[in-house]
N, C-alpha and C positions, 0 to 999 in steps of 0.2 A: 350616668348610671351604666353599670356593666351589662345589664340584662338586655335582651333583644326586645325592642318595642314592636308590638303586634297590633296595637290599636291607636288611632289618632287621639291626641290629647286636646281637650276642650272642644270636641266636636259632638256629633249627634249621640254616639254611644255614651259619652261622658254625661251628657244631659239626661239621658234615659236612666242610667244607673243612679245618678244623683237624685232624680225625681222619686224613685222607689225608696231610697234611703230617707229622703225628706219626708215621705208619707209616714214612715215609721217614727220620725221625730215629731211630726204633728200629733200622732197618737200618743207619744210619750208626754208631750206638753198637756194634752187633754187629760190624761190620767193624773198628771201632777197637779193640774189646776182644778180638778173636779171637786175638791173639798171647799174651794173658794166660794161657790154658790150653795154648797150643801152644808156649810158650817153651822148655821143656825139649826137646820134639821138634824145634823149629827149631835149637837148639844142636847136636843130634846130626845133623840133616839137612845143615846147612851147615858143621859142624865149626868152631864159633866160640866165643869166650870171652864172659864176661859183658859186657865193654865193647862187643863187637861185637853181642851180642844187644840191648843197650840201644840201639844205633845204629838198629835197625829202627824202634822206636817213637819215639825222639828225632827222627829225620829226619821221620817222619810228622807229629809235633807241631810241628817247626820249620816245615814247609810249612803246616800248619794255622794256626799263630799268625801266620806271616808274611803270609798271605793275608787276614787278617781285615780290615785297613783297606781294601785294594782291593775286597774282597768287599762291605764295607759301602757303599762308594761305588756299586758296580754294583747293589747291592740298592736303594738310593734312586733309581737311574736306571732300572732295568729291572723291578723288582718281584720278589716271592717266587717266582712260578710259573716264570719263566725260569731263575732260579738253582737251584731244586729240580731242574729237568730236566737242566741241565748237571752238577750235582753227582751225580745218579744215573748219568749216562753215565760219568763219571770213576771213581766208586766201583766200578761193575760191571767196567769194563776193568781197574782196578788189582787187584781181588781175583782176577779170572780169570788175569791175568798172574802173580800171586803163587802161584796153584795149580800152575802149570806151571814155576815157577822151579826151577832145579837149582843155580844158583850164588848166592853171597852178593850180588854186585853186582846181578844181575837182580832178586833178591828185594827189595833195598833200593829200587831204582827203582820197582818195583811198589807198594811201600808209600807212596812219595812221591806217586804218582798218586792212590792211595786217599786220602791226606791232603788233596790238593787238592780232591777231590770232597767230602770230609767238611767242609771249611772253609765250604762254601756252604750247608750244610743248617740248622744250628741257628739262626743269625741270621735265616734266611728264615722259619723257623717262628715265631720271636719277633716278627717284623714282622707276621705274620698275626694274632698275638694282639693286638698294639697297634692294628691297624686294624679288626679284625672284632669285638672285644669291648669292652664298657663298662669304664670306668676302675675301677669297683668290682668287676668280675669279673676284671680282669687279673692281680692277684697270685695268685689261686687257679689260674687257667688256666696262668700261667707256671710255677708249682710243678708242676702236673700234667704239663706238657710235659717238664720235666726228669726227673720221677719215672717217668712212663710210658716215656720214652725208655730208661730203665735196664733195661727188659725185654730190650733187645738185649744187655746185659751178662749177664743170666740165660741167654739163649740161647747166649752164648759160653761160659758157665761149665759147663753140663751137657750140653745137646744136642750142641754142637760137640765136646766131649770124646768123646761116644758115636760121632759121625760119623767122627771121626779114627780111633777104634779099629776101627770096622767097615769103613769105606771106604778109609782111608788118606789121606795128605796131599792128593794131586792131586784125587781124586774128591770129597773132602769140601769143599774150598775152591771147586772149580768148581761144585758143586751150589748152594752158598749164594749164589754170585755171580748166579745166574739169577733170584733174587728181585727184583733191581733192574729187570729187564725188565717184570715185572708192575706194579710201582709206577710205572714210567715212563708206562705207559698210563693208570693211574689219575690221575696228576697232569695229564696232557694233557686229560682229559675232565672232571675234577671241580674242580680248584683254580682260583679266581679271586683276583686280587690285592687287590681292594677292593670294598666295598659301594657305591661311588660310580661314576657313569657315567664320569668322568674320574679315573683314579687319581692320587693325590698323589705322583707320581714327580718327581725333580729332574733336569733336563737340565744336567749339569755339564760344562763344557768343560775340556779338559786343563789349560789355563793357570790355571784356577780351582781345580783339584783340591787342590793343596797348601794353599791358603788355606782351603778349606772344611774340610779335616781339622784344620788348626791351630785353627780357630774352635771346632770341636766338642771337640777335646782341651783347649783352654783353659778350658772350662767345668769348674769344680771338681766338679760332680756326676758328670761322665763319669769323672774320676779316682777319685772316691770309689767309684763302682761297680766300676771296674777293680781297685782295690786290695782291695776286698771279695771279688771273684772270685779274685784272686791268692792271697789268704791262706787261703781256706776250701776251695778246690777241689782243690789239687794232691795232697794226701795220699791221698784216695780214688782219684783217677785213677792215681797211681803204683801203689797197692796192687792195684787191679783189673786194670789194663792189663798190668802186667809183673811187679813184684817181690813182690806178696802171695803168689802161689801158690808160688814157690820158697822164700820165707821160711817159710811154713807147713809145707811138705813137707820141705825140706832143713834148715831151721834149727830148727824146733820138733818135727820128727818126726811130723807129722800124715800120715795116709794121703791119697792123691790124691782119694778120694771125699769125705773129711771137708773137705778144703780147698775143693773145688768147692762143697760144700754151704754152707760159710760164705760164699763169694762170693755165692751166691744169696740167703742169709739177709740179707746186707748190703743187697741191693737191696730186699727186703721192708721192712727197717727204714727205709731211705731214704724209701720211700713213706709209711710211718706218720709219721715225724718231719717230713716235708715238709708233710703236711696240717696238722700243729700249727703249724709255722713260718708257713705261709700265713695262718692265722688271726691269729697274732701280728702279722705284718707289716701285715695289713689293719687291725687294731685299733690298732696303735701305730706309725703311719708315721714319727713323729719319732725313734723309738728303733731303727730298722732296723739301723743300723750297730752298735749295742750288742748286738743279737741275734746278729749275725755274730761279733763278738768273743767272746761267751759260748760259742758253739759251738766256736770255734777253741781257746779255753782248755781246754775239756773234752777235745778231741782230744789236745792236748799233754799233759795230765795222764794220760790213759789210756796213751799211748805211753811216757811216763816210767815208769809202773808196770811195763809189760811188759818194757821194755829193762833196767831195773835189778833185776828180780826175780832172786834167786839161783837159778841153774839154769834149767830150762825153766819158763816161766810156766804156771800152771794154765789149763785150757781155758776156764773161766768168765771169767778175766781177759782172755784173748785175744779172746773173743767181745765183751766190753764194749769193748775197744779197737777192734775191727772195726766195731761199731755206732756208736761215737763218730766214727770215721773216715767212715763212710757218711753221717753227718749233715752232713758238709761239702758234699756235693753239693747238697742243698736250700738250705743257707746261701749257696752261691755264686750261686744264682738270684736272691737278694735284690739282687745287684749290678745286674741288669738293671732291677729295679723302681726302684732308686735313680736310675739314669741316666734313666729315663723321666720322673721328676719334674722334671728339669732340661732336657728336650729336646723340641722340637716334633716332630710325627710325620714331617715332611719330612726330618728329619736322624736319625731313629731308627736307620736301618741303619748309618750311620757310628758313632753312639754305641755301639750294641750290638757292632759289630765291635771297637771299641777296648776295651770291657769284656771281651770274650771273649779278647782277647790275654792278659790278666792271668793267669788260672788255667793256661792251657796253656803260657805261658812258664815259669811256676814249675814246672809238671809236667815239662817236658822237661829243665830244669836239674837238678831233683832226681833224675829218672830216670837221667840221665847220670852224675851224681855218685855215686849208689849203685853203678853198675857200675864206675866208676873206683876207688872205695874198696875194693870187693870184690876187684878184681884186684890192687891194691896190698897188701892185707892177706894175700891168698892167691893167688899166681899159678898155682896148680894147676888152675884151671878150675872149672866148675859143680859137679862131683862132690866137689871138695875143700873147699868152703866150709862152715865150722862155724858154730854159733850165735853165737859171739863176733864172727865176721866180719860176720854180718848185723846184730848189735847196733850195731857201729861204723858200718856203712853207713847204717842206717836213722836214725841220729842226725843226719844232715845236714838233716833236716826242720826242726829247731828254729830255726836262724837265719832261715829263711824265714818261719816263723810270727811270730817276734819283729819282724822288719823290717816285715812286712805289717801287724801291729797298730799299729805306730808310724805308718805311712802312713794307715791308716784314721782314726785319731784326728786326724791333721793335716788331712786333707781333709774330715772331718766339720765341723771348725770353719770351714774356708774355705767349705764348701758352705752352711752356715747363714748366714754373713755375706753370701754372694752372694744368697741368697733374701731376706734382710732388705733388702738394698740395691735389688735389681732387681724383686722381687715382694713389696711390703709386704703383710703379713697372711698370707703363706704359712706361715711358721713357726707362728703362732698357730693357723692352721687345722689343721695336722698335730698340734699339741699337744692339740687338742680331739678327736683321733681321726679326723679327716676327711682323705682323700687330697687333696693339692694337685694340681689339674689345670693343666698348662701351657697358656698361652693359645693355643698352636699346635695343641692337640688338641681335637677336638670334645667337647662336654659332654652329648650327648644321653643322657638317662636316668640320669645319674650320681646 
C-alpha cells in the first residue's frame, strides 16, 4: 500500500475496533432473528397466514440481498465506520417502528427499513477484518465474526421470548431498539476505518459503477465465494429466522421451551464447529470449497433422515439435524475467505457484497417457498399444519443444495484456471498449505 501505516496490524487496537464492530453485528443478528421466536405471536397479532408471515422475513431479506452490491460500492468508497453508523440508525428506527405497528402493512415496512440497516453491517465488519488483521489471522477472525455474531440469535431465542412474555409486544421490541443508540456512540468514538493515514477507499463515479461491479463479478473467485455462501448458509438461516420454531413446536410436538433451547444449542454448536473449520481452512486453503461441500452433504443427509423417519423423528436425530444445519453458518463464512484470495483490498467491499447476496437470496426463496407449500398443502392456517405438511414444505431445500454444489464445482475449476493463468505459482502455494496473498493486499507479518 502507498499510504503511511500509523497503527499496528493485528494487534490490540485492531481487536478493540473489531470488538465494537462485532457488537453492532450481534445486534443486527438479534434484530434479524427476532421474528423467529415471535412468529406465532406475529401471526396472531396481525391475523395472517403462513405465506403472509413469511413475507415479513422474505421482504427483509429481499432488501438485505438487493442492497449488497450498492452497499459494497459505498463501503469501498466511504469505509466501514460510516456504513456502521448509517446501518445502526436504520435498524434502530425499523425495530422501533415494528414495536408500535398494529397493521400488517406498517409492520412489513418497518422490517424493510430494518433489513436496509442490516445490509450495511456484516460486510462492513468483514472489511475491518481484511484491513486490520494479518492474512494468516483473517480466516480465524472471519469465523469468529460469524460465530460471535450468532449471540444475537441466542438473545432472540430465549431472552426475547421472556421479554415478550413479561412486557408484551410493544414494550419488548421498543426496549431492544434502544441498544442501537449506545452502540452508535461507541462506533463514533472507537472505530477507525484503516491502520493507514490515508484509507484505501475508492472514489467511484456513477458512470464507472456498473463497470466496476461487472469487473468484480467477472472474477471466478467472487462467484465461487458467492455459490459457497448460497449453498451452505440458507438452511440455518431459514430454520433460525422463521420456520424452525413452528416446525419443532407444531410439527414435531416439542414444547416452546425445548424448541428455544435447541435454537440456542445450535449457536453453541456453530461456535465449536466454526473453530474447527477455521483451522481446516487455514491449513488446507486449496480444499476450502470441498470443505463447504462436505458440510452441505452432511446437512442434506441429516434432513433426509428426519423427513423420511416413519412418524415423529426421535429427539436425538432432530438434534443431529439441527447441529448439522448450524454448521452451515461457519461453512458459509468460507465464501468470504475464497473471495479474498482473488480480490485486492480496494475492491473487497464489492466482492464481499456480491458473496453475501448468495446465501440470503437462497434464504428468502426457500423461506417463501416453505410458506407457499404449507398454505397449498393446508389452507387452514398456522394451527392446522400437521407434520406431513411440514415434511413436504421443508423438502424444498434439496434442489437448492443440489444446484449450489454443481455451481461450486463449476467455479472451483474456473477459479483454479484463473489463478494458474493470472498468478503463476498461487495454486502450488496453496497446495503446500500456505495462503495465497493477492498482490493488492499488504503482506506485513504474513
